[in-house]
py3Dmol code that shows the C-alpha trace and the ligand (Angstrom):
import py3Dmol

protein = """\
ATOM      1  CA  MET A   1     -19.301  25.505 -46.584  1.00  0.00           C
ATOM      2  CA  ARG A   2     -21.020  28.890 -46.762  1.00  0.00           C
ATOM      3  CA  VAL A   3     -24.730  29.600 -47.067  1.00  0.00           C
ATOM      4  CA  ALA A   4     -26.007  32.674 -48.953  1.00  0.00           C
ATOM      5  CA  ASN A   5     -29.615  33.830 -48.777  1.00  0.00           C
ATOM      6  CA  THR A   6     -29.530  36.625 -51.328  1.00  0.00           C
ATOM      7  CA  ALA A   7     -28.260  37.056 -54.872  1.00  0.00           C
ATOM      8  CA  ALA A   8     -25.986  39.905 -53.736  1.00  0.00           C
ATOM      9  CA  GLU A   9     -24.423  37.691 -51.065  1.00  0.00           C
ATOM     10  CA  ILE A  10     -23.602  34.729 -53.320  1.00  0.00           C
ATOM     11  CA  ARG A  11     -22.325  37.070 -56.050  1.00  0.00           C
ATOM     12  CA  ARG A  12     -20.001  38.702 -53.500  1.00  0.00           C
ATOM     13  CA  GLN A  13     -18.794  35.343 -52.186  1.00  0.00           C
ATOM     14  CA  LEU A  14     -18.028  33.995 -55.658  1.00  0.00           C
ATOM     15  CA  LYS A  15     -16.535  37.202 -57.075  1.00  0.00           C
ATOM     16  CA  SER A  16     -12.959  36.791 -55.884  1.00  0.00           C
ATOM     17  CA  LEU A  17     -12.851  33.113 -56.912  1.00  0.00           C
ATOM     18  CA  ARG A  18     -14.193  33.598 -60.422  1.00  0.00           C
ATOM     19  CA  GLY A  19     -11.639  33.498 -63.212  1.00  0.00           C
ATOM     20  CA  SER A  20      -8.967  31.487 -61.413  1.00  0.00           C
ATOM     21  CA  LYS A  21     -11.282  28.597 -60.464  1.00  0.00           C
ATOM     22  CA  THR A  22     -14.005  26.615 -62.251  1.00  0.00           C
ATOM     23  CA  ILE A  23     -17.528  26.544 -60.815  1.00  0.00           C
ATOM     24  CA  ALA A  24     -19.944  23.609 -61.066  1.00  0.00           C
ATOM     25  CA  PHE A  25     -23.563  24.305 -60.183  1.00  0.00           C
ATOM     26  CA  VAL A  26     -26.333  21.914 -59.081  1.00  0.00           C
ATOM     27  CA  PRO A  27     -29.800  23.530 -58.962  1.00  0.00           C
ATOM     28  CA  THR A  28     -32.300  21.730 -56.699  1.00  0.00           C
ATOM     29  CA  MET A  29     -35.558  22.269 -54.862  1.00  0.00           C
ATOM     30  CA  GLY A  30     -34.126  20.694 -51.705  1.00  0.00           C
ATOM     31  CA  CYS A  31     -35.294  17.651 -49.746  1.00  0.00           C
ATOM     32  CA  LEU A  32     -32.065  16.149 -50.958  1.00  0.00           C
ATOM     33  CA  HIS A  33     -31.613  12.423 -51.522  1.00  0.00           C
ATOM     34  CA  GLU A  34     -28.946  10.167 -53.047  1.00  0.00           C
ATOM     35  CA  GLY A  35     -30.034  11.229 -56.555  1.00  0.00           C
ATOM     36  CA  HIS A  36     -29.164  14.856 -55.790  1.00  0.00           C
ATOM     37  CA  LEU A  37     -25.969  13.737 -54.051  1.00  0.00           C
ATOM     38  CA  SER A  38     -24.859  11.846 -57.178  1.00  0.00           C
ATOM     39  CA  LEU A  39     -25.115  15.150 -59.080  1.00  0.00           C
ATOM     40  CA  ILE A  40     -23.127  16.904 -56.358  1.00  0.00           C
ATOM     41  CA  ARG A  41     -20.428  14.216 -56.478  1.00  0.00           C
ATOM     42  CA  LYS A  42     -20.183  14.640 -60.245  1.00  0.00           C
ATOM     43  CA  ALA A  43     -19.847  18.409 -59.730  1.00  0.00           C
ATOM     44  CA  ARG A  44     -17.130  17.796 -57.121  1.00  0.00           C
ATOM     45  CA  GLN A  45     -15.170  15.703 -59.660  1.00  0.00           C
ATOM     46  CA  MET A  46     -15.519  18.231 -62.458  1.00  0.00           C
ATOM     47  CA  ALA A  47     -14.751  21.630 -60.924  1.00  0.00           C
ATOM     48  CA  ASP A  48     -12.859  23.495 -58.205  1.00  0.00           C
ATOM     49  CA  ILE A  49     -15.946  25.011 -56.591  1.00  0.00           C
ATOM     50  CA  VAL A  50     -19.363  23.408 -56.098  1.00  0.00           C
ATOM     51  CA  VAL A  51     -22.457  25.567 -55.680  1.00  0.00           C
ATOM     52  CA  VAL A  52     -25.848  24.009 -54.844  1.00  0.00           C
ATOM     53  CA  SER A  53     -29.046  26.052 -54.946  1.00  0.00           C
ATOM     54  CA  ILE A  54     -32.061  25.108 -52.851  1.00  0.00           C
ATOM     55  CA  TYR A  55     -35.173  26.940 -53.971  1.00  0.00           C
ATOM     56  CA  VAL A  56     -38.759  25.745 -54.433  1.00  0.00           C
ATOM     57  CA  ASN A  57     -39.621  27.789 -57.517  1.00  0.00           C
ATOM     58  CA  PRO A  58     -43.284  28.922 -57.425  1.00  0.00           C
ATOM     59  CA  LEU A  59     -43.214  29.780 -61.134  1.00  0.00           C
ATOM     60  CA  GLN A  60     -42.997  26.130 -62.175  1.00  0.00           C
ATOM     61  CA  PHE A  61     -46.014  24.966 -60.121  1.00  0.00           C
ATOM     62  CA  GLY A  62     -49.550  25.109 -61.510  1.00  0.00           C
ATOM     63  CA  PRO A  63     -52.438  26.521 -59.401  1.00  0.00           C
ATOM     64  CA  ASN A  64     -53.589  23.076 -58.203  1.00  0.00           C
ATOM     65  CA  GLU A  65     -50.156  21.552 -57.701  1.00  0.00           C
ATOM     66  CA  ASP A  66     -48.153  20.785 -54.568  1.00  0.00           C
ATOM     67  CA  LEU A  67     -46.206  24.064 -54.059  1.00  0.00           C
ATOM     68  CA  ASP A  68     -47.386  24.564 -50.477  1.00  0.00           C
ATOM     69  CA  ARG A  69     -46.849  21.016 -49.328  1.00  0.00           C
ATOM     70  CA  TYR A  70     -43.567  20.483 -51.227  1.00  0.00           C
ATOM     71  CA  PRO A  71     -41.152  19.158 -48.557  1.00  0.00           C
ATOM     72  CA  ARG A  72     -38.720  21.717 -47.144  1.00  0.00           C
ATOM     73  CA  THR A  73     -35.909  20.152 -45.096  1.00  0.00           C
ATOM     74  CA  PHE A  74     -33.157  22.775 -45.142  1.00  0.00           C
ATOM     75  CA  GLU A  75     -31.250  21.709 -42.025  1.00  0.00           C
ATOM     76  CA  ASN A  76     -30.825  18.154 -43.203  1.00  0.00           C
ATOM     77  CA  ASP A  77     -30.057  19.341 -46.761  1.00  0.00           C
ATOM     78  CA  ALA A  78     -27.277  21.590 -45.446  1.00  0.00           C
ATOM     79  CA  LYS A  79     -25.814  18.682 -43.457  1.00  0.00           C
ATOM     80  CA  LEU A  80     -25.814  16.419 -46.538  1.00  0.00           C
ATOM     81  CA  CYS A  81     -24.240  19.171 -48.651  1.00  0.00           C
ATOM     82  CA  ALA A  82     -21.476  19.735 -46.099  1.00  0.00           C
ATOM     83  CA  GLU A  83     -20.731  15.992 -45.994  1.00  0.00           C
ATOM     84  CA  ALA A  84     -20.626  15.862 -49.806  1.00  0.00           C
ATOM     85  CA  GLY A  85     -18.051  18.658 -49.984  1.00  0.00           C
ATOM     86  CA  VAL A  86     -20.275  21.468 -51.276  1.00  0.00           C
ATOM     87  CA  ASP A  87     -18.593  24.887 -51.036  1.00  0.00           C
ATOM     88  CA  PHE A  88     -21.615  27.176 -51.281  1.00  0.00           C
ATOM     89  CA  ILE A  89     -25.351  26.748 -50.793  1.00  0.00           C
ATOM     90  CA  PHE A  90     -27.527  29.421 -52.360  1.00  0.00           C
ATOM     91  CA  HIS A  91     -30.827  29.373 -50.455  1.00  0.00           C
ATOM     92  CA  PRO A  92     -32.854  32.439 -51.410  1.00  0.00           C
ATOM     93  CA  THR A  93     -36.235  33.224 -49.872  1.00  0.00           C
ATOM     94  CA  THR A  94     -37.416  34.463 -53.256  1.00  0.00           C
ATOM     95  CA  LEU A  95     -35.967  35.217 -56.666  1.00  0.00           C
ATOM     96  CA  TYR A  96     -38.828  37.393 -57.937  1.00  0.00           C
ATOM     97  CA  PRO A  97     -40.126  40.899 -57.249  1.00  0.00           C
ATOM     98  CA  LYS A  98     -43.094  41.077 -54.819  1.00  0.00           C
ATOM     99  CA  SER A  99     -45.523  41.838 -57.637  1.00  0.00           C
ATOM    100  CA  GLY A 100     -44.226  38.827 -59.586  1.00  0.00           C
ATOM    101  CA  PRO A 101     -41.897  38.847 -62.589  1.00  0.00           C
ATOM    102  CA  LYS A 102     -42.938  40.930 -65.601  1.00  0.00           C
ATOM    103  CA  VAL A 103     -40.396  39.400 -67.968  1.00  0.00           C
ATOM    104  CA  THR A 104     -40.066  35.627 -68.227  1.00  0.00           C
ATOM    105  CA  LEU A 105     -38.714  33.097 -70.698  1.00  0.00           C
ATOM    106  CA  LYS A 106     -40.720  30.700 -72.793  1.00  0.00           C
ATOM    107  CA  ALA A 107     -39.547  27.131 -73.293  1.00  0.00           C
ATOM    108  CA  THR A 108     -39.054  25.781 -76.789  1.00  0.00           C
ATOM    109  CA  LYS A 109     -41.160  23.398 -78.794  1.00  0.00           C
ATOM    110  CA  LEU A 110     -39.631  20.649 -76.689  1.00  0.00           C
ATOM    111  CA  SER A 111     -42.072  21.651 -73.951  1.00  0.00           C
ATOM    112  CA  GLU A 112     -45.233  20.910 -75.918  1.00  0.00           C
ATOM    113  CA  CYS A 113     -45.297  17.166 -75.151  1.00  0.00           C
ATOM    114  CA  LEU A 114     -45.033  14.915 -72.079  1.00  0.00           C
ATOM    115  CA  CYS A 115     -44.966  16.950 -68.815  1.00  0.00           C
ATOM    116  CA  GLY A 116     -45.251  20.213 -70.744  1.00  0.00           C
ATOM    117  CA  ALA A 117     -48.605  19.121 -72.174  1.00  0.00           C
ATOM    118  CA  SER A 118     -49.960  18.061 -68.758  1.00  0.00           C
ATOM    119  CA  ARG A 119     -48.485  20.980 -66.812  1.00  0.00           C
ATOM    120  CA  PRO A 120     -49.008  24.147 -68.879  1.00  0.00           C
ATOM    121  CA  GLY A 121     -46.371  26.784 -68.115  1.00  0.00           C
ATOM    122  CA  HIS A 122     -44.246  24.382 -66.066  1.00  0.00           C
ATOM    123  CA  PHE A 123     -41.200  24.515 -68.335  1.00  0.00           C
ATOM    124  CA  ASP A 124     -41.539  28.285 -68.817  1.00  0.00           C
ATOM    125  CA  GLY A 125     -41.144  28.486 -65.041  1.00  0.00           C
ATOM    126  CA  VAL A 126     -38.183  26.108 -65.145  1.00  0.00           C
ATOM    127  CA  VAL A 127     -36.259  27.940 -67.899  1.00  0.00           C
ATOM    128  CA  THR A 128     -36.967  31.298 -66.244  1.00  0.00           C
ATOM    129  CA  VAL A 129     -35.629  30.231 -62.845  1.00  0.00           C
ATOM    130  CA  VAL A 130     -32.655  28.354 -64.294  1.00  0.00           C
ATOM    131  CA  ASN A 131     -31.745  31.494 -66.255  1.00  0.00           C
ATOM    132  CA  ILE A 132     -31.963  33.643 -63.137  1.00  0.00           C
ATOM    133  CA  LEU A 133     -29.830  31.130 -61.222  1.00  0.00           C
ATOM    134  CA  PHE A 134     -27.300  30.923 -64.073  1.00  0.00           C
ATOM    135  CA  ASN A 135     -27.100  34.743 -64.176  1.00  0.00           C
ATOM    136  CA  ILE A 136     -26.420  34.882 -60.457  1.00  0.00           C
ATOM    137  CA  VAL A 137     -24.007  31.955 -60.101  1.00  0.00           C
ATOM    138  CA  GLN A 138     -22.417  32.184 -63.578  1.00  0.00           C
ATOM    139  CA  PRO A 139     -21.144  28.607 -63.489  1.00  0.00           C
ATOM    140  CA  ASP A 140     -18.831  26.927 -66.005  1.00  0.00           C
ATOM    141  CA  ILE A 141     -20.734  23.644 -65.650  1.00  0.00           C
ATOM    142  CA  ALA A 142     -24.283  22.839 -64.526  1.00  0.00           C
ATOM    143  CA  ILE A 143     -25.448  19.339 -63.608  1.00  0.00           C
ATOM    144  CA  PHE A 144     -28.966  17.957 -64.071  1.00  0.00           C
ATOM    145  CA  GLY A 145     -30.538  14.509 -63.633  1.00  0.00           C
ATOM    146  CA  GLU A 146     -31.805  12.287 -66.429  1.00  0.00           C
ATOM    147  CA  LYS A 147     -34.729  11.516 -64.114  1.00  0.00           C
ATOM    148  CA  ASP A 148     -36.208  14.760 -65.514  1.00  0.00           C
ATOM    149  CA  TRP A 149     -35.206  13.947 -69.085  1.00  0.00           C
ATOM    150  CA  GLN A 150     -37.467  16.510 -70.747  1.00  0.00           C
ATOM    151  CA  GLN A 151     -36.129  19.221 -68.435  1.00  0.00           C
ATOM    152  CA  LEU A 152     -32.550  18.204 -69.291  1.00  0.00           C
ATOM    153  CA  ALA A 153     -33.342  18.308 -73.044  1.00  0.00           C
ATOM    154  CA  ILE A 154     -34.928  21.771 -72.716  1.00  0.00           C
ATOM    155  CA  ILE A 155     -32.063  23.175 -70.639  1.00  0.00           C
ATOM    156  CA  LYS A 156     -29.515  21.862 -73.166  1.00  0.00           C
ATOM    157  CA  ARG A 157     -31.474  23.543 -75.932  1.00  0.00           C
ATOM    158  CA  MET A 158     -31.855  26.764 -73.933  1.00  0.00           C
ATOM    159  CA  VAL A 159     -28.110  26.991 -73.402  1.00  0.00           C
ATOM    160  CA  SER A 160     -27.386  26.502 -77.098  1.00  0.00           C
ATOM    161  CA  ASP A 161     -30.229  28.731 -78.373  1.00  0.00           C
ATOM    162  CA  LEU A 162     -29.341  31.553 -75.981  1.00  0.00           C
ATOM    163  CA  GLN A 163     -25.571  31.119 -76.529  1.00  0.00           C
ATOM    164  CA  MET A 164     -24.734  30.608 -72.881  1.00  0.00           C
ATOM    165  CA  ALA A 165     -21.158  29.514 -72.167  1.00  0.00           C
ATOM    166  CA  ILE A 166     -22.197  26.791 -69.726  1.00  0.00           C
ATOM    167  CA  GLU A 167     -21.593  23.079 -70.163  1.00  0.00           C
ATOM    168  CA  ILE A 168     -24.670  21.039 -69.273  1.00  0.00           C
ATOM    169  CA  ILE A 169     -24.008  17.573 -67.860  1.00  0.00           C
ATOM    170  CA  GLY A 170     -26.704  14.911 -67.468  1.00  0.00           C
ATOM    171  CA  CYS A 171     -26.411  12.221 -64.767  1.00  0.00           C
ATOM    172  CA  PRO A 172     -28.171   8.829 -64.698  1.00  0.00           C
ATOM    173  CA  THR A 173     -31.234   8.260 -62.522  1.00  0.00           C
ATOM    174  CA  LEU A 174     -30.568   6.805 -59.089  1.00  0.00           C
ATOM    175  CA  ARG A 175     -33.052   4.170 -57.936  1.00  0.00           C
ATOM    176  CA  GLU A 176     -34.007   2.216 -54.845  1.00  0.00           C
ATOM    177  CA  SER A 177     -32.843  -1.409 -54.993  1.00  0.00           C
ATOM    178  CA  ASP A 178     -36.321  -2.447 -56.176  1.00  0.00           C
ATOM    179  CA  GLY A 179     -36.233   0.003 -59.107  1.00  0.00           C
ATOM    180  CA  LEU A 180     -38.263   2.960 -57.809  1.00  0.00           C
ATOM    181  CA  ALA A 181     -36.620   6.184 -59.018  1.00  0.00           C
ATOM    182  CA  LEU A 182     -35.532   8.348 -56.094  1.00  0.00           C
ATOM    183  CA  SER A 183     -37.644  11.492 -55.815  1.00  0.00           C
ATOM    184  CA  SER A 184     -38.318  14.097 -53.144  1.00  0.00           C
ATOM    185  CA  ARG A 185     -42.013  13.313 -53.689  1.00  0.00           C
ATOM    186  CA  ASN A 186     -41.607   9.630 -52.724  1.00  0.00           C
ATOM    187  CA  ARG A 187     -42.036  10.670 -49.091  1.00  0.00           C
ATOM    188  CA  TYR A 188     -45.712  11.406 -49.860  1.00  0.00           C
ATOM    189  CA  LEU A 189     -46.280   7.737 -50.758  1.00  0.00           C
ATOM    190  CA  SER A 190     -47.988   5.503 -48.203  1.00  0.00           C
ATOM    191  CA  GLY A 191     -46.695   1.933 -47.906  1.00  0.00           C
ATOM    192  CA  GLY A 192     -49.399   0.654 -50.263  1.00  0.00           C
ATOM    193  CA  ASP A 193     -48.827   3.472 -52.756  1.00  0.00           C
ATOM    194  CA  ARG A 194     -45.130   2.730 -52.808  1.00  0.00           C
ATOM    195  CA  THR A 195     -45.806  -0.876 -53.856  1.00  0.00           C
ATOM    196  CA  VAL A 196     -48.166   0.351 -56.567  1.00  0.00           C
ATOM    197  CA  ALA A 197     -45.564   2.888 -57.750  1.00  0.00           C
ATOM    198  CA  LEU A 198     -43.120   0.056 -58.496  1.00  0.00           C
ATOM    199  CA  ALA A 199     -45.223  -0.780 -61.562  1.00  0.00           C
ATOM    200  CA  ILE A 200     -43.802   2.348 -63.222  1.00  0.00           C
ATOM    201  CA  SER A 201     -40.176   1.182 -63.295  1.00  0.00           C
ATOM    202  CA  LYS A 202     -41.340  -2.394 -63.958  1.00  0.00           C
ATOM    203  CA  SER A 203     -43.207  -1.344 -67.081  1.00  0.00           C
ATOM    204  CA  LEU A 204     -40.242   0.734 -68.287  1.00  0.00           C
ATOM    205  CA  ILE A 205     -37.980  -2.302 -67.825  1.00  0.00           C
ATOM    206  CA  ALA A 206     -40.491  -4.476 -69.712  1.00  0.00           C
ATOM    207  CA  MET A 207     -40.335  -1.996 -72.612  1.00  0.00           C
ATOM    208  CA  GLN A 208     -36.535  -2.104 -72.527  1.00  0.00           C
ATOM    209  CA  GLN A 209     -36.603  -5.891 -72.688  1.00  0.00           C
ATOM    210  CA  LEU A 210     -38.997  -5.915 -75.635  1.00  0.00           C
ATOM    211  CA  ALA A 211     -36.844  -3.401 -77.528  1.00  0.00           C
ATOM    212  CA  ALA A 212     -33.735  -5.439 -76.777  1.00  0.00           C
ATOM    213  CA  SER A 213     -35.441  -8.569 -78.094  1.00  0.00           C
ATOM    214  CA  GLY A 214     -36.097  -6.903 -81.460  1.00  0.00           C
ATOM    215  CA  GLU A 215     -39.706  -5.707 -81.094  1.00  0.00           C
ATOM    216  CA  SER A 216     -39.975  -2.598 -83.259  1.00  0.00           C
ATOM    217  CA  ASP A 217     -43.736  -2.049 -83.061  1.00  0.00           C
ATOM    218  CA  ILE A 218     -44.213   0.833 -80.638  1.00  0.00           C
ATOM    219  CA  GLU A 219     -47.893   0.124 -80.035  1.00  0.00           C
ATOM    220  CA  ALA A 220     -47.070  -3.481 -79.090  1.00  0.00           C
ATOM    221  CA  VAL A 221     -44.352  -2.301 -76.698  1.00  0.00           C
ATOM    222  CA  LYS A 222     -46.654   0.277 -75.123  1.00  0.00           C
ATOM    223  CA  ALA A 223     -49.483  -2.258 -74.775  1.00  0.00           C
ATOM    224  CA  VAL A 224     -47.337  -4.494 -72.555  1.00  0.00           C
ATOM    225  CA  ALA A 225     -46.390  -1.551 -70.341  1.00  0.00           C
ATOM    226  CA  THR A 226     -49.998  -0.343 -70.163  1.00  0.00           C
ATOM    227  CA  ARG A 227     -51.082  -3.794 -68.978  1.00  0.00           C
ATOM    228  CA  ILE A 228     -48.496  -3.828 -66.187  1.00  0.00           C
ATOM    229  CA  LEU A 229     -49.655  -0.377 -65.049  1.00  0.00           C
ATOM    230  CA  HIS A 230     -53.340  -1.305 -65.249  1.00  0.00           C
ATOM    231  CA  ASN A 231     -52.766  -4.505 -63.272  1.00  0.00           C
ATOM    232  CA  ALA A 232     -51.305  -2.334 -60.506  1.00  0.00           C
ATOM    233  CA  GLY A 233     -54.307   0.009 -60.711  1.00  0.00           C
ATOM    234  CA  ILE A 234     -52.457   2.860 -62.479  1.00  0.00           C
ATOM    235  CA  THR A 235     -53.905   4.844 -65.371  1.00  0.00           C
ATOM    236  CA  PRO A 236     -50.909   6.841 -66.590  1.00  0.00           C
ATOM    237  CA  ASP A 237     -51.067  10.520 -67.374  1.00  0.00           C
ATOM    238  CA  TYR A 238     -48.845   9.607 -70.321  1.00  0.00           C
ATOM    239  CA  LEU A 239     -46.911   6.597 -71.526  1.00  0.00           C
ATOM    240  CA  ASP A 240     -44.859   7.576 -74.526  1.00  0.00           C
ATOM    241  CA  ILE A 241     -41.906   6.478 -76.621  1.00  0.00           C
ATOM    242  CA  ARG A 242     -40.006   9.305 -78.268  1.00  0.00           C
ATOM    243  CA  SER A 243     -36.671  10.178 -79.867  1.00  0.00           C
ATOM    244  CA  ALA A 244     -34.230  10.779 -77.056  1.00  0.00           C
ATOM    245  CA  ALA A 245     -32.958  14.228 -78.121  1.00  0.00           C
ATOM    246  CA  SER A 246     -35.723  15.803 -80.220  1.00  0.00           C
ATOM    247  CA  LEU A 247     -38.545  14.221 -78.145  1.00  0.00           C
ATOM    248  CA  LYS A 248     -40.383  13.668 -81.426  1.00  0.00           C
ATOM    249  CA  MET A 249     -42.860  10.776 -81.638  1.00  0.00           C
ATOM    250  CA  LYS A 250     -41.407   7.628 -83.127  1.00  0.00           C
ATOM    251  CA  ARG A 251     -43.363   5.398 -85.473  1.00  0.00           C
ATOM    252  CA  LYS A 252     -41.115   2.366 -85.043  1.00  0.00           C
ATOM    253  CA  LEU A 253     -38.173   1.434 -82.890  1.00  0.00           C
ATOM    254  CA  ASN A 254     -34.894   1.321 -84.794  1.00  0.00           C
ATOM    255  CA  ARG A 255     -31.248   2.033 -84.094  1.00  0.00           C
ATOM    256  CA  GLN A 256     -31.882   5.736 -83.444  1.00  0.00           C
ATOM    257  CA  PRO A 257     -31.839   6.478 -79.684  1.00  0.00           C
ATOM    258  CA  ALA A 258     -35.322   6.251 -78.180  1.00  0.00           C
ATOM    259  CA  ARG A 259     -36.666   6.726 -74.683  1.00  0.00           C
ATOM    260  CA  ALA A 260     -39.780   5.573 -72.891  1.00  0.00           C
ATOM    261  CA  PHE A 261     -41.527   8.054 -70.589  1.00  0.00           C
ATOM    262  CA  ILE A 262     -44.218   7.563 -67.947  1.00  0.00           C
ATOM    263  CA  ALA A 263     -46.041  10.016 -65.688  1.00  0.00           C
ATOM    264  CA  ALA A 264     -48.710   8.771 -63.304  1.00  0.00           C
ATOM    265  CA  ASN A 265     -50.534   9.768 -60.171  1.00  0.00           C
ATOM    266  CA  VAL A 266     -50.170   7.271 -57.369  1.00  0.00           C
ATOM    267  CA  GLY A 267     -52.428   8.310 -54.511  1.00  0.00           C
ATOM    268  CA  ASN A 268     -52.079  12.094 -54.577  1.00  0.00           C
ATOM    269  CA  THR A 269     -48.526  12.007 -55.828  1.00  0.00           C
ATOM    270  CA  ARG A 270     -47.416  12.668 -59.385  1.00  0.00           C
ATOM    271  CA  LEU A 271     -44.458  10.490 -60.299  1.00  0.00           C
ATOM    272  CA  ILE A 272     -42.377  10.566 -63.477  1.00  0.00           C
ATOM    273  CA  ASP A 273     -39.736   8.207 -64.785  1.00  0.00           C
ATOM    274  CA  ASN A 274     -38.018   7.318 -68.056  1.00  0.00           C
ATOM    275  CA  MET A 275     -35.521   4.838 -69.459  1.00  0.00           C
ATOM    276  CA  PRO A 276     -33.572   4.417 -72.715  1.00  0.00           C
ATOM    277  CA  LEU A 277     -34.797   1.783 -75.184  1.00  0.00           C
ATOM    278  CA  GLU A 278     -32.027   0.015 -77.013  1.00  0.00           C
ATOM    279  CA  PHE A 279     -33.480  -1.707 -80.019  1.00  0.00           C
ATOM    280  CA  VAL A 280     -31.533  -4.796 -81.041  1.00  0.00           C
ATOM    281  CA  ALA A 281     -32.457  -6.173 -84.470  1.00  0.00           C
ATOM    282  CA  GLN A 282     -32.639  -9.953 -84.419  1.00  0.00           C
ATOM    283  CA  THR A 283     -30.668 -11.715 -87.139  1.00  0.00           C
ATOM    284  CA  GLU A 284     -32.406 -14.493 -88.982  1.00  0.00           C
ATOM    285  CA  GLU A 285     -31.225 -18.004 -88.146  1.00  0.00           C
ATOM    286  CA  PHE A 286     -30.443 -20.552 -90.866  1.00  0.00           C
TER     287      PHE A 286
END
"""
ligand_1 = """\
23
AMP
P -35.386 18.607 -57.896
O -34.894 18.947 -56.541
O -36.434 17.558 -57.930
O -35.726 19.836 -58.717
O -34.156 17.951 -58.645
C -32.912 18.605 -58.721
C -32.033 17.836 -59.684
O -31.850 16.515 -59.205
C -32.643 17.729 -61.095
O -31.627 17.915 -62.058
C -33.175 16.326 -61.091
O -33.243 15.757 -62.396
C -32.151 15.602 -60.249
N -32.693 14.350 -59.710
C -33.883 14.178 -59.062
N -34.081 12.875 -58.773
C -32.997 12.206 -59.244
C -32.608 10.836 -59.267
N -33.361 9.868 -58.746
N -31.416 10.511 -59.847
C -30.638 11.468 -60.389
N -30.949 12.783 -60.405
C -32.108 13.148 -59.842
"""
view = py3Dmol.view(width=600, height=400)
view.addModel(protein, "pdb")
view.setStyle({"model": 0}, {"cartoon": {"style": "trace"}})
view.addModel(ligand_1, "xyz")
view.setStyle({"model": 1}, {"stick": {}})
view.zoomTo()
view.show()
């Protein structure tokens, strides 16, 4: 496994391999956990060469967010990458000019809801950095987690709108055995906060169960989830049910793919999670 710290270095390393071999790319902000490793394993299965980037992108953090305290654990990350069969780590110190970038990308309409509404500019920062990384690495395939469903939807749309020849693959969310979605930010949670945080996956599961039992009324489904969150002492930033691909609001659950989304602060930590809702119409009994 080789580690590159500059764009020129990783370009040089990949140059001779390009063309004859396929490249799968996994962009991350480091502090790697099993969720990231599941993406890396998928990349390993799908291509000849696996490139992982580790870069905490300042452009996607708001002024009062956790950029400075975001966990940075490069040595351990590199060890995990080596064990998982990664070929190249791209670990730049910065990707922007000292004075800051003067040309950036703007995310699509898909960024106006959910995390985009609560974190203005966040997805502009994400699409800008992912573009820069794609330009440097020039992968055939890039792998993202469904944990950040809105991000995945925006990246898919970016690649099609900007005619990039990169296949985007989404991977399911990895969870602790009690349901908590793995996240680099979970390490901020105190023991008590962690117990409280469980209400997020519990309320998503409750929504799944209601949808599967034929409940089509979105307000009724959301009310049950809200109660579970409130009982745990959580007031969510958002709790929403939307179409899975367009992220448009749904009026009723039906056979079209829908997803439930929650963002909430637990202690000082912002957590997000989402799950698919599979509506099953109940047939009338005679
Ligand atoms: P991050 O380092 O948080 O920017 O995440 C890097 C990639 O890992 C993104 O595509 C995330 O969606 C994905 N990811 C984060 N947590 C999980 C998880 N629990 N399961 C699967 N993928 C994840």
